[in-house]
Structure formats: structure tokens, C-alpha cells
One Martini backbone bead per residue (centre of mass of N, CA, C, O) as a GRO file, in nm:
protein
  464
    1MET     BB    1   0.056   0.063  -0.019
    2ARG     BB    2   0.299   0.256  -0.006
    3ARG     BB    3   0.365   0.234  -0.314
    4LEU     BB    4   0.074   0.357  -0.403
    5TRP     BB    5   0.138   0.610  -0.267
    6PRO     BB    6   0.164   0.917  -0.334
    7LYS     BB    7   0.417   1.172  -0.341
    8GLY     BB    8   0.246   1.394  -0.421
    9LEU     BB    9   0.025   1.636  -0.332
   10ALA     BB   10  -0.183   1.608  -0.558
   11GLY     BB   11  -0.222   1.301  -0.541
   12ARG     BB   12  -0.316   1.289  -0.245
   13LEU     BB   13  -0.562   1.474  -0.273
   14VAL     BB   14  -0.708   1.310  -0.483
   15VAL     BB   15  -0.742   1.053  -0.319
   16LEU     BB   16  -0.893   1.178  -0.077
   17LEU     BB   17  -1.130   1.310  -0.235
   18VAL     BB   18  -1.227   1.058  -0.384
   19GLY     BB   19  -1.285   0.898  -0.129
   20ALA     BB   20  -1.493   1.096  -0.016
   21LEU     BB   21  -1.677   1.082  -0.264
   22ALA     BB   22  -1.741   0.782  -0.243
   23ILE     BB   23  -1.878   0.794   0.032
   24ALA     BB   24  -2.094   1.002  -0.045
   25GLN     BB   25  -2.215   0.839  -0.280
   26GLY     BB   26  -2.296   0.595  -0.109
   27ALA     BB   27  -2.487   0.748   0.078
   28VAL     BB   28  -2.682   0.845  -0.141
   29VAL     BB   29  -2.764   0.567  -0.242
   30LEU     BB   30  -2.881   0.471   0.026
   31VAL     BB   31  -3.095   0.689   0.048
   32LEU     BB   32  -3.233   0.628  -0.232
   33HIS     BB   33  -3.281   0.313  -0.121
   34ASP     BB   34  -3.516   0.406   0.065
   35GLU     BB   35  -3.808   0.265   0.004
   36GLN     BB   36  -4.004   0.346   0.232
   37ARG     BB   37  -3.970   0.647   0.192
   38ILE     BB   38  -4.084   0.646  -0.096
   39VAL     BB   39  -4.360   0.541  -0.024
   40VAL     BB   40  -4.445   0.771   0.157
   41GLU     BB   41  -4.413   0.995  -0.053
   42THR     BB   42  -4.604   0.878  -0.264
   43MET     BB   43  -4.856   0.865  -0.087
   44ALA     BB   44  -4.861   1.164   0.012
   45HIS     BB   45  -4.847   1.289  -0.305
   46GLY     BB   46  -5.074   1.124  -0.394
   47GLN     BB   47  -5.402   0.950  -0.467
   48ALA     BB   48  -5.450   0.701  -0.286
   49LEU     BB   49  -5.571   0.821  -0.023
   50ASN     BB   50  -5.796   0.986  -0.154
   51GLN     BB   51  -5.939   0.743  -0.287
   52ALA     BB   52  -5.995   0.584  -0.031
   53VAL     BB   53  -6.170   0.803   0.109
   54THR     BB   54  -6.380   0.839  -0.116
   55LEU     BB   55  -6.477   0.543  -0.125
   56ALA     BB   56  -6.567   0.527   0.171
   57ARG     BB   57  -6.789   0.750   0.150
   58LEU     BB   58  -6.955   0.619  -0.078
   59LEU     BB   59  -7.023   0.354   0.077
   60THR     BB   60  -7.194   0.520   0.297
   61LEU     BB   61  -7.407   0.648   0.081
   62TYR     BB   62  -7.448   0.383  -0.054
   63PRO     BB   63  -7.564   0.108  -0.125
   64SER     BB   64  -7.446  -0.216  -0.088
   65ASP     BB   65  -7.526  -0.315  -0.389
   66GLN     BB   66  -7.302  -0.081  -0.508
   67ALA     BB   67  -7.011  -0.170  -0.440
   68ASP     BB   68  -6.907  -0.298  -0.701
   69THR     BB   69  -6.922  -0.045  -0.875
   70LEU     BB   70  -6.735   0.134  -0.709
   71VAL     BB   71  -6.487  -0.048  -0.708
   72ALA     BB   72  -6.451  -0.057  -1.018
   73ALA     BB   73  -6.416   0.256  -1.059
   74PHE     BB   74  -6.137   0.255  -0.868
   75GLY     BB   75  -5.987   0.093  -1.066
   76SER     BB   76  -5.655  -0.023  -1.166
   77ARG     BB   77  -5.345  -0.128  -1.244
   78MET     BB   78  -5.239  -0.001  -0.942
   79THR     BB   79  -5.535  -0.066  -0.834
   80CYS     BB   80  -5.747  -0.193  -0.560
   81ALA     BB   81  -6.068  -0.329  -0.443
   82ARG     BB   82  -6.254  -0.424  -0.137
   83VAL     BB   83  -6.528  -0.585   0.037
   84GLU     BB   84  -6.568  -0.674   0.364
   85PRO     BB   85  -6.814  -0.812   0.584
   86THR     BB   86  -6.608  -0.761   0.798
   87ALA     BB   87  -6.436  -0.655   1.043
   88ALA     BB   88  -6.153  -0.521   1.133
   89ALA     BB   89  -5.867  -0.606   1.238
   90PRO     BB   90  -5.643  -0.551   1.450
   91ALA     BB   91  -5.355  -0.420   1.478
   92ALA     BB   92  -5.045  -0.515   1.463
   93ALA     BB   93  -4.769  -0.552   1.612
   94GLY     BB   94  -4.493  -0.384   1.497
   95VAL     BB   95  -4.517  -0.130   1.345
   96GLY     BB   96  -4.389   0.060   1.123
   97ARG     BB   97  -4.296   0.373   1.052
   98ALA     BB   98  -4.434   0.401   0.775
   99GLU     BB   99  -4.711   0.288   0.857
  100ALA     BB  100  -4.770   0.488   1.087
  101GLU     BB  101  -4.761   0.742   0.912
  102LEU     BB  102  -4.989   0.664   0.714
  103THR     BB  103  -5.211   0.614   0.922
  104ALA     BB  104  -5.219   0.900   1.038
  105ARG     BB  105  -5.292   1.037   0.772
  106LEU     BB  106  -5.559   0.881   0.719
  107GLU     BB  107  -5.704   0.965   0.982
  108ARG     BB  108  -5.709   1.269   0.921
  109MET     BB  109  -5.876   1.242   0.652
  110LEU     BB  110  -6.135   1.103   0.800
  111HIS     BB  111  -6.219   1.257   1.076
  112GLY     BB  112  -6.364   1.015   1.245
  113ASP     BB  113  -6.623   0.889   1.053
  114PHE     BB  114  -6.555   0.600   1.160
  115ALA     BB  115  -6.559   0.317   1.347
  116ASP     BB  116  -6.239   0.296   1.319
  117THR     BB  117  -5.919   0.246   1.299
  118PRO     BB  118  -5.706   0.260   1.068
  119SER     BB  119  -5.490   0.079   0.826
  120ILE     BB  120  -5.143   0.015   0.720
  121VAL     BB  121  -4.985  -0.216   0.490
  122LEU     BB  122  -4.669  -0.332   0.405
  123ARG     BB  123  -4.567  -0.502   0.099
  124ARG     BB  124  -4.454  -0.709  -0.113
  125ALA     BB  125  -4.478  -0.743  -0.432
  126ASP     BB  126  -4.635  -1.005  -0.670
  127GLY     BB  127  -4.754  -0.861  -0.958
  128GLU     BB  128  -5.046  -0.822  -0.821
  129PRO     BB  129  -5.320  -0.711  -0.732
  130CYS     BB  130  -5.372  -0.822  -0.418
  131GLY     BB  131  -5.182  -1.082  -0.485
  132GLY     BB  132  -5.398  -1.262  -0.660
  133ARG     BB  133  -5.646  -1.274  -0.489
  134PRO     BB  134  -5.945  -1.351  -0.399
  135PRO     BB  135  -6.220  -1.220  -0.313
  136ALA     BB  136  -6.405  -1.160  -0.062
  137GLY     BB  137  -6.727  -1.286  -0.086
  138GLY     BB  138  -6.715  -1.286  -0.420
  139GLU     BB  139  -6.578  -1.038  -0.481
  140ARG     BB  140  -6.444  -0.820  -0.706
  141PHE     BB  141  -6.201  -0.675  -0.870
  142GLY     BB  142  -6.065  -0.363  -0.948
  143GLY     BB  143  -5.875  -0.317  -1.253
  144SER     BB  144  -5.775  -0.595  -1.323
  145GLU     BB  145  -5.550  -0.795  -1.522
  146PRO     BB  146  -5.519  -1.098  -1.594
  147GLY     BB  147  -5.177  -1.192  -1.622
  148ARG     BB  148  -5.063  -0.895  -1.552
  149PRO     BB  149  -4.778  -0.774  -1.466
  150LEU     BB  150  -4.603  -0.584  -1.211
  151ALA     BB  151  -4.345  -0.325  -1.157
  152ALA     BB  152  -4.349  -0.358  -0.828
  153ALA     BB  153  -4.238  -0.327  -0.486
  154TYR     BB  154  -4.511  -0.226  -0.348
  155ALA     BB  155  -4.786  -0.277  -0.112
  156ALA     BB  156  -5.068  -0.078  -0.007
  157GLU     BB  157  -5.284  -0.163   0.268
  158ALA     BB  158  -5.603  -0.035   0.324
  159ARG     BB  159  -5.801  -0.033   0.632
  160ILE     BB  160  -6.158   0.051   0.645
  161PRO     BB  161  -6.394   0.099   0.875
  162LEU     BB  162  -6.727   0.065   0.868
  163ARG     BB  163  -7.041   0.128   1.013
  164ASP     BB  164  -7.172  -0.159   0.898
  165GLY     BB  165  -6.902  -0.369   0.939
  166ARG     BB  166  -6.739  -0.318   0.716
  167THR     BB  167  -6.441  -0.351   0.489
  168LEU     BB  168  -6.204  -0.154   0.338
  169VAL     BB  169  -5.984  -0.262   0.071
  170TYR     BB  170  -5.695  -0.074  -0.029
  171THR     BB  171  -5.475  -0.117  -0.312
  172SER     BB  172  -5.133  -0.009  -0.373
  173MET     BB  173  -4.904   0.021  -0.626
  174ILE     BB  174  -4.544   0.067  -0.574
  175ASP     BB  175  -4.287   0.223  -0.748
  176THR     BB  176  -3.943   0.194  -0.706
  177PRO     BB  177  -3.687   0.358  -0.807
  178ASP     BB  178  -3.406   0.271  -0.992
  179ILE     BB  179  -3.053   0.286  -0.994
  180PRO     BB  180  -2.836   0.264  -1.215
  181ILE     BB  181  -2.512   0.176  -1.223
  182TRP     BB  182  -2.412   0.365  -1.456
  183VAL     BB  183  -2.503   0.627  -1.325
  184ALA     BB  184  -2.329   0.615  -1.071
  185ALA     BB  185  -2.058   0.577  -1.219
  186ALA     BB  186  -2.068   0.835  -1.392
  187SER     BB  187  -2.092   1.034  -1.160
  188PHE     BB  188  -1.828   0.954  -1.019
  189LEU     BB  189  -1.635   1.003  -1.257
  190LEU     BB  190  -1.696   1.301  -1.309
  191SER     BB  191  -1.634   1.400  -1.023
  192SER     BB  192  -1.339   1.299  -1.013
  193LEU     BB  193  -1.233   1.459  -1.254
  194ALA     BB  194  -1.301   1.737  -1.145
  195VAL     BB  195  -1.142   1.719  -0.881
  196GLY     BB  196  -0.865   1.649  -1.002
  197ALA     BB  197  -0.829   1.901  -1.180
  198VAL     BB  198  -0.854   2.115  -0.959
  199VAL     BB  199  -0.627   2.013  -0.776
  200VAL     BB  200  -0.389   2.022  -0.971
  201VAL     BB  201  -0.407   2.322  -1.043
  202ALA     BB  202  -0.402   2.438  -0.755
  203VAL     BB  203  -0.138   2.308  -0.653
  204ARG     BB  204   0.052   2.418  -0.870
  205ARG     BB  205   0.001   2.717  -0.801
  206GLN     BB  206   0.066   2.700  -0.487
  207THR     BB  207   0.364   2.537  -0.536
  208ARG     BB  208   0.557   2.714  -0.703
  209SER     BB  209   0.714   2.850  -0.469
  210LEU     BB  210   0.817   2.578  -0.355
  211ARG     BB  211   0.993   2.509  -0.601
  212ASP     BB  212   1.169   2.760  -0.580
  213LEU     BB  213   1.282   2.689  -0.302
  214ALA     BB  214   1.411   2.418  -0.381
  215ASP     BB  215   1.597   2.536  -0.599
  216ALA     BB  216   1.751   2.730  -0.414
  217ALA     BB  217   1.860   2.511  -0.222
  218GLU     BB  218   2.014   2.355  -0.437
  219ARG     BB  219   2.201   2.590  -0.522
  220LEU     BB  220   2.321   2.644  -0.246
  221GLY     BB  221   2.439   2.352  -0.205
  222ARG     BB  222   2.621   2.407  -0.485
  223GLY     BB  223   2.736   2.717  -0.455
  224GLU     BB  224   2.519   2.903  -0.558
  225ASP     BB  225   2.353   3.173  -0.694
  226ALA     BB  226   2.047   3.364  -0.618
  227PRO     BB  227   1.772   3.513  -0.633
  228PRO     BB  228   1.530   3.631  -0.478
  229LEU     BB  229   1.237   3.552  -0.351
  230SER     BB  230   0.912   3.557  -0.399
  231ASP     BB  231   0.593   3.696  -0.272
  232ARG     BB  232   0.435   3.401  -0.319
  233GLY     BB  233   0.162   3.251  -0.214
  234PRO     BB  234   0.127   3.120   0.060
  235ALA     BB  235   0.198   3.227   0.372
  236GLU     BB  236   0.388   2.993   0.460
  237ILE     BB  237   0.581   3.016   0.211
  238VAL     BB  238   0.661   3.309   0.247
  239VAL     BB  239   0.800   3.269   0.519
  240ALA     BB  240   1.009   3.061   0.417
  241SER     BB  241   1.138   3.243   0.200
  242ARG     BB  242   1.236   3.466   0.389
  243ALA     BB  243   1.413   3.286   0.565
  244PHE     BB  244   1.598   3.194   0.335
  245ASP     BB  245   1.703   3.472   0.251
  246THR     BB  246   1.830   3.537   0.523
  247MET     BB  247   2.024   3.299   0.534
  248ARG     BB  248   2.174   3.357   0.268
  249GLU     BB  249   2.280   3.638   0.350
  250ARG     BB  250   2.443   3.547   0.595
  251LEU     BB  251   2.629   3.355   0.442
  252ARG     BB  252   2.746   3.564   0.249
  253ARG     BB  253   2.870   3.745   0.466
  254HIS     BB  254   3.046   3.533   0.597
  255MET     BB  255   3.219   3.463   0.346
  256SER     BB  256   3.315   3.749   0.289
  257GLU     BB  257   3.459   3.794   0.561
  258ARG     BB  258   3.648   3.552   0.534
  259MET     BB  259   3.794   3.643   0.275
  260ARG     BB  260   3.898   3.913   0.389
  261LEU     BB  261   4.062   3.784   0.616
  262LEU     BB  262   4.247   3.610   0.436
  263ALA     BB  263   4.359   3.844   0.272
  264ALA     BB  264   4.490   3.988   0.511
  265ILE     BB  265   4.669   3.754   0.603
  266SER     BB  266   4.821   3.724   0.338
  267HIS     BB  267   4.942   4.007   0.340
  268ASP     BB  268   5.081   3.988   0.623
  269LEU     BB  269   5.260   3.734   0.547
  270ARG     BB  270   5.414   3.817   0.290
  271THR     BB  271   5.589   4.043   0.400
  272PRO     BB  272   5.764   3.887   0.616
  273LEU     BB  273   5.857   3.665   0.420
  274THR     BB  274   6.009   3.850   0.231
  275THR     BB  275   6.200   3.964   0.445
  276LEU     BB  276   6.324   3.694   0.532
  277ARG     BB  277   6.442   3.622   0.258
  278LEU     BB  278   6.632   3.863   0.234
  279LYS     BB  279   6.790   3.804   0.498
  280ALA     BB  280   6.883   3.516   0.420
  281GLU     BB  281   7.078   3.606   0.187
  282PHE     BB  282   7.295   3.730   0.417
  283VAL     BB  283   7.385   3.464   0.495
  284ASP     BB  284   7.689   3.305   0.507
  285ASP     BB  285   7.579   3.039   0.571
  286GLU     BB  286   7.475   2.817   0.343
  287ALA     BB  287   7.316   2.607   0.510
  288VAL     BB  288   7.142   2.805   0.667
  289ARG     BB  289   7.027   2.952   0.426
  290ASP     BB  290   6.883   2.712   0.290
  291ASP     BB  291   6.706   2.643   0.531
  292LEU     BB  292   6.555   2.913   0.548
  293VAL     BB  293   6.444   2.919   0.259
  294ALA     BB  294   6.283   2.652   0.280
  295THR     BB  295   6.099   2.742   0.511
  296ILE     BB  296   5.979   2.990   0.367
  297ASP     BB  297   5.862   2.834   0.124
  298GLU     BB  298   5.674   2.657   0.291
  299LEU     BB  299   5.507   2.886   0.413
  300THR     BB  300   5.412   2.998   0.142
  301ALA     BB  301   5.270   2.743   0.042
  302ILE     BB  302   5.071   2.720   0.275
  303THR     BB  303   4.934   2.990   0.231
  304GLU     BB  304   4.837   2.939  -0.060
  305ALA     BB  305   4.679   2.677   0.002
  306THR     BB  306   4.482   2.799   0.202
  307LEU     BB  307   4.355   2.998   0.002
  308ALA     BB  308   4.264   2.785  -0.203
  309PHE     BB  309   4.080   2.629  -0.013
  310SER     BB  310   3.887   2.865   0.050
  311ARG     BB  311   3.804   2.925  -0.243
  312ALA     BB  312   3.679   2.647  -0.299
  313GLU     BB  313   3.451   2.676  -0.080
  314ALA     BB  314   3.379   2.995  -0.201
  315SER     BB  315   3.272   2.952  -0.475
  316HIS     BB  316   3.116   3.150  -0.769
  317GLU     BB  317   3.082   2.962  -0.986
  318ALA     BB  318   2.907   2.888  -1.257
  319SER     BB  319   2.683   2.687  -1.380
  320ARG     BB  320   2.702   2.430  -1.644
  321ARG     BB  321   2.704   2.274  -1.925
  322LEU     BB  322   2.874   1.951  -1.959
  323ASP     BB  323   3.149   1.729  -2.032
  324LEU     BB  324   3.285   1.504  -1.825
  325ALA     BB  325   3.460   1.331  -2.011
  326GLU     BB  326   3.618   1.570  -2.130
  327LEU     BB  327   3.726   1.689  -1.867
  328VAL     BB  328   3.884   1.437  -1.772
  329GLY     BB  329   4.053   1.411  -2.032
  330GLU     BB  330   4.216   1.672  -1.994
  331VAL     BB  331   4.357   1.589  -1.733
  332VAL     BB  332   4.493   1.329  -1.836
  333SER     BB  333   4.651   1.464  -2.070
  334GLU     BB  334   4.842   1.635  -1.903
  335PHE     BB  335   4.994   1.388  -1.777
  336ALA     BB  336   5.060   1.233  -2.037
  337LEU     BB  337   5.236   1.462  -2.169
  338ALA     BB  338   5.438   1.440  -1.908
  339GLY     BB  339   5.484   1.111  -1.880
  340ARG     BB  340   5.249   0.985  -1.741
  341ASP     BB  341   5.051   0.715  -1.594
  342ALA     BB  342   4.762   0.793  -1.774
  343THR     BB  343   4.422   0.678  -1.794
  344LEU     BB  344   4.111   0.633  -1.997
  345ALA     BB  345   3.758   0.535  -1.921
  346ALA     BB  346   3.491   0.642  -2.140
  347PRO     BB  347   3.246   0.777  -2.264
  348SER     BB  348   3.177   0.993  -2.516
  349ALA     BB  349   2.933   1.111  -2.324
  350VAL     BB  350   2.874   1.327  -2.018
  351PRO     BB  351   2.626   1.489  -1.906
  352PHE     BB  352   2.652   1.798  -1.710
  353GLU     BB  353   2.601   2.005  -1.408
  354GLY     BB  354   2.856   2.255  -1.344
  355ARG     BB  355   3.183   2.344  -1.230
  356PRO     BB  356   3.454   2.317  -1.423
  357VAL     BB  357   3.697   2.425  -1.263
  358ALA     BB  358   3.644   2.272  -0.997
  359LEU     BB  359   3.629   1.983  -1.114
  360LYS     BB  360   3.913   1.981  -1.236
  361ARG     BB  361   4.058   2.016  -0.967
  362ALA     BB  362   3.961   1.762  -0.826
  363VAL     BB  363   4.066   1.557  -1.034
  364ARG     BB  364   4.360   1.647  -1.029
  365ASN     BB  365   4.422   1.580  -0.733
  366VAL     BB  366   4.362   1.275  -0.752
  367VAL     BB  367   4.558   1.203  -0.982
  368GLU     BB  368   4.812   1.312  -0.846
  369ASN     BB  369   4.808   1.120  -0.605
  370ALA     BB  370   4.826   0.857  -0.767
  371LEU     BB  371   5.103   0.924  -0.902
  372ARG     BB  372   5.268   0.982  -0.643
  373PHE     BB  373   5.190   0.696  -0.476
  374GLY     BB  374   5.135   0.477  -0.739
  375GLY     BB  375   5.237   0.571  -1.051
  376THR     BB  376   4.928   0.543  -1.125
  377ALA     BB  377   4.626   0.627  -1.344
  378ARG     BB  378   4.299   0.491  -1.349
  379VAL     BB  379   4.043   0.625  -1.536
  380SER     BB  380   3.681   0.647  -1.478
  381VAL     BB  381   3.350   0.673  -1.639
  382ALA     BB  382   3.013   0.684  -1.511
  383ASP     BB  383   2.673   0.642  -1.631
  384ALA     BB  384   2.364   0.770  -1.493
  385PRO     BB  385   2.052   0.898  -1.448
  386ASP     BB  386   2.129   1.015  -1.133
  387ALA     BB  387   2.449   0.970  -1.192
  388VAL     BB  388   2.803   1.022  -1.155
  389ALA     BB  389   3.133   0.860  -1.203
  390VAL     BB  390   3.471   0.889  -1.063
  391ALA     BB  391   3.755   0.678  -1.108
  392VAL     BB  392   4.067   0.615  -0.915
  393GLU     BB  393   4.354   0.409  -0.981
  394ASP     BB  394   4.622   0.237  -0.813
  395ASP     BB  395   4.963   0.075  -0.725
  396GLY     BB  396   4.995   0.121  -0.440
  397PRO     BB  397   4.990   0.071  -0.085
  398GLY     BB  398   4.794   0.248   0.035
  399LEU     BB  399   4.583   0.248   0.331
  400PRO     BB  400   4.483   0.255   0.628
  401SER     BB  401   4.168   0.166   0.721
  402ASP     BB  402   4.163   0.370   0.987
  403ARG     BB  403   4.266   0.636   0.778
  404LEU     BB  404   4.080   0.727   0.542
  405GLU     BB  405   3.932   0.979   0.663
  406GLU     BB  406   4.192   1.138   0.745
  407ALA     BB  407   4.284   1.219   0.448
  408PHE     BB  408   4.069   1.475   0.440
  409GLN     BB  409   4.232   1.637   0.619
  410PRO     BB  410   4.384   1.914   0.679
  411PHE     BB  411   4.734   1.869   0.674
  412VAL     BB  412   4.722   1.561   0.617
  413ARG     BB  413   5.000   1.320   0.618
  414LEU     BB  414   5.055   0.971   0.538
  415GLU     BB  415   5.332   1.010   0.452
  416PRO     BB  416   5.625   0.918   0.608
  417SER     BB  417   5.838   1.151   0.525
  418ARG     BB  418   5.705   1.451   0.532
  419SER     BB  419   5.752   1.558   0.252
  420ARG     BB  420   5.671   1.798   0.023
  421GLU     BB  421   5.769   1.652  -0.237
  422THR     BB  422   5.607   1.367  -0.160
  423GLY     BB  423   5.341   1.477   0.031
  424GLY     BB  424   5.287   1.758   0.048
  425ILE     BB  425   5.046   1.950   0.225
  426GLY     BB  426   4.736   1.820   0.267
  427LEU     BB  427   4.489   1.943   0.042
  428GLY     BB  428   4.383   1.782  -0.199
  429LEU     BB  429   4.141   1.615  -0.075
  430SER     BB  430   4.000   1.853   0.062
  431ILE     BB  431   3.936   2.011  -0.191
  432ALA     BB  432   3.784   1.788  -0.339
  433ARG     BB  433   3.560   1.750  -0.129
  434GLY     BB  434   3.450   2.038  -0.131
  435ILE     BB  435   3.362   2.032  -0.430
  436VAL     BB  436   3.183   1.783  -0.426
  437GLN     BB  437   2.988   1.877  -0.199
  438SER     BB  438   2.893   2.137  -0.356
  439HIS     BB  439   2.752   1.917  -0.569
  440GLY     BB  440   2.624   1.680  -0.379
  441GLY     BB  441   2.856   1.483  -0.325
  442THR     BB  442   3.098   1.209  -0.317
  443ILE     BB  443   3.402   1.086  -0.146
  444THR     BB  444   3.598   0.783  -0.171
  445LEU     BB  445   3.788   0.531   0.003
  446ALA     BB  446   3.972   0.229  -0.121
  447ASN     BB  447   4.105  -0.074  -0.096
  448ARG     BB  448   4.248  -0.296  -0.292
  449ASP     BB  449   4.285  -0.635  -0.330
  450VAL     BB  450   4.550  -0.597  -0.536
  451GLY     BB  451   4.619  -0.316  -0.473
  452GLY     BB  452   4.576  -0.010  -0.376
  453LEU     BB  453   4.378   0.276  -0.472
  454ARG     BB  454   4.032   0.397  -0.445
  455VAL     BB  455   3.872   0.673  -0.605
  456GLU     BB  456   3.536   0.807  -0.558
  457ILE     BB  457   3.322   1.009  -0.757
  458ARG     BB  458   2.990   1.125  -0.670
  459LEU     BB  459   2.737   1.275  -0.888
  460PRO     BB  460   2.451   1.429  -0.884
  461ARG     BB  461   2.187   1.513  -1.050
  462PRO     BB  462   2.006   1.765  -1.103
  463THR     BB  463   1.710   1.870  -1.033
  464ALA     BB  464   1.424   1.991  -1.204
   0.00000   0.00000   0.00000
């Protein structure tokens, strides 16, 4: 059931409203199929009770030998009457609500001018007026055609006691209209289509600003900038949009202040480092001088690398459509032209949307690490509908399994020599992970079973 439940708001509302409509439609059908209520309404608004009262009054006015003529005159295909020579039996206990209501109405119409209280009994019709029974006392039915069935659901039998001891039995056949299944189905289908169309259009219009908010959040998570959100849509979404704009502005100011701080630190560090280098040149001892110059160069490199790392985290490069296979191929070609053992296996084209300069830098850092520590770099690109993956494998010694995550930390060098020439600064993988994460992706390290390290960059495709 959970798999069948729609994921979208419009789909869920359609299901809920159509379900409610189905329940309401079922209730209406049940109400319309309350047959006894239809019988009461038909009798109350029809001529059956009036005819029964009129015939009863005529029977009291005319001689008893004319009863057959009067009874025949009041008969029809849907009604019949007979006169029983005996008084009416008392009403049976347990009379239904519909029967009691009709009896009370008939009593009011008679004005108490007859011998006893009348009664009305409802029974299922059997296709013939008066149930096809012969009239009591040899009297004949009025208005029935023998052998001709009637499509009626109920027969209402009114028994009116006359003052001379006889009883008038007046029977009316009442047809309760049936609702065809196709009519109810068509009504439900049309109502569901109308409700579904209105809900889909309304939800799409009302949630347009919500989609804009989701798109802005996606772009912010990918390190991109976007214009402020418009104040449209429901009040709750407008409040959320304003809160998002406020958060984005605060983040922008924070990153801007951070970059200004780093620029100031860079300026302040470069000046004394340059002064130290000049002073080191005047040291007479060549060994001491070379050692000082090497230390100053290392400090300068660390400063520049730190600035590069911060710029990579706070990059404002715009995203655009690119061919990731071509981008990775350019990086591999750079190292291959320099005589390094770097190869590429990739599809002819892998369309992707991202920041090309930042992505190229991330791939370059990973490939450079593979060549530096493993001697080779076998690069592959895999394309999938929801994501793309770039894998780099080398033949080096790998890394301790318990220190794989530590390799991503800034300035952490797991290479034993600790030399900058062989181990670098320790920012390559940190910068790469920052770039990949800004694209909403992940970068993982794993030791290969046959030896060496495998680095995989997985980048999800931006949602539409």
C-alpha cells in the first residue's frame, strides 16, 4: 500500500478527495435506496390515500348492493379495492415507522367519521394487485387485468372500517425507482475527474513558489548564487521563503567576511615572509641560508595552499552544462603529455551540470595523488540516469583502513617521509572533497584487493 501511495501533494489530495467523494456517493445511493421512505413520499404526495378516503365515503352514502360498481370504478392497473363483510381485525403489534406514518395521515384525512381506526400495511408486491388473491365474499377486484404482471416493489394495503360493519380494503401498487449502476458509476467518474482536475491545477499554482524554494535550496547547496525569492503563494510558503532569503544573505555575508579576513592574513603574512627571505640571503653560512630559505618557501606554499583551499570552499563560479567525460579527459591528457602513466576509460559523452573549473581541479588533485603515491592513475567515468561517477585507481601501497577518513583532513599527510616534495601540503583531497560536496556529491577511499587505492567521486544530477 505504501508503494501505491502517491508521493506528490497533488496526487495525495486527489486520492483523499476522491475517497471522500466515493464515501459521500455511497451514502447518497443508500439514502436514495431507502425504499420505504420512497413509499411514504409517494403515498403522501399521490392520489392513493385520497382515492381510498373518497371510496370509503361513497360506500357509506350508497346502498351496499352498489358496492361492486363503486369498487370497479375506482380500480386501475396500479390499484384495486374490495369490500369485506366483516369488521377489520385490530392492527398487529410491531407496525413499522413508515406504516405508522401513513396510518396517521389516513386517520387525519378521515376526520374520525368511521367506525374504528384505519390501518395501512406495507408488503412486497407479488406482481398482481391485491397479491393475485380472490376477493373475499365472492366480490371481484376492480381494475386488474388477469395474468398481466406489474413491475412494482411495494403494495400498500389500507383497511378502513365502515360504520355498517364492513371493511374497505384498498390496495395501491407502488413502484420504487431503481438507480441503474451505470448512472451511479458515470456520476462518480465525472465527479472524480472534475475534483482531480481542480486539485491538480490548484496545487500546482499554490506550490509553484514551493518549487522555487526547493530550487533555490538546491542551488545554494551546490555553492551557486540565486536571486531573492518572490513573495507569492500561500502565507506559510511566503514566510519560509523570507526565512530562506535571510539565511542565504547571512551565509553570503559570513563567507564574504571570511574571504576578506583571509585576504588580509595573506597580505600580512606575505610581507614578513618576503622580508625574511631577503634577510636570509645575507646569511654567510650557506647551509643555514639554504635551510632558512627552504623553511620560508614552505611557509609561503602553505599560505598559498590555505588561500586556495578557502577559495575552493567559497567559489562563486556559475554552473553550466558540460561534458564530464571530456573534462576528465583533459585532466588525464595533461599528465599523459608530461610522461606520466595516466589512462582514461569513459563513454563518448557524459552530460552534466556543474562548475567546470572547480570539477577539473578536484579531478586533477585526485589523479595527481594517484600518480604521486601509486605511480599510475587509471581513470574511469560511469554514467547513470541519476548520477555520474569518476573513479581513479593506482598501484601504490594503499592506506591503513582505519585512517581512510583521516586522509581528507586539511594538512594531514599520511606519507611517512613527511616531505613536501613527496607528500605535498596535505590539502589535495580536502580541496577535492570540498568541491565534490558543494556539488551535492561524495568522495570515498577504498583499498583494492589486488593492492593500491581506489578513489571514487559520485556526483548526483541536479533535480529538474
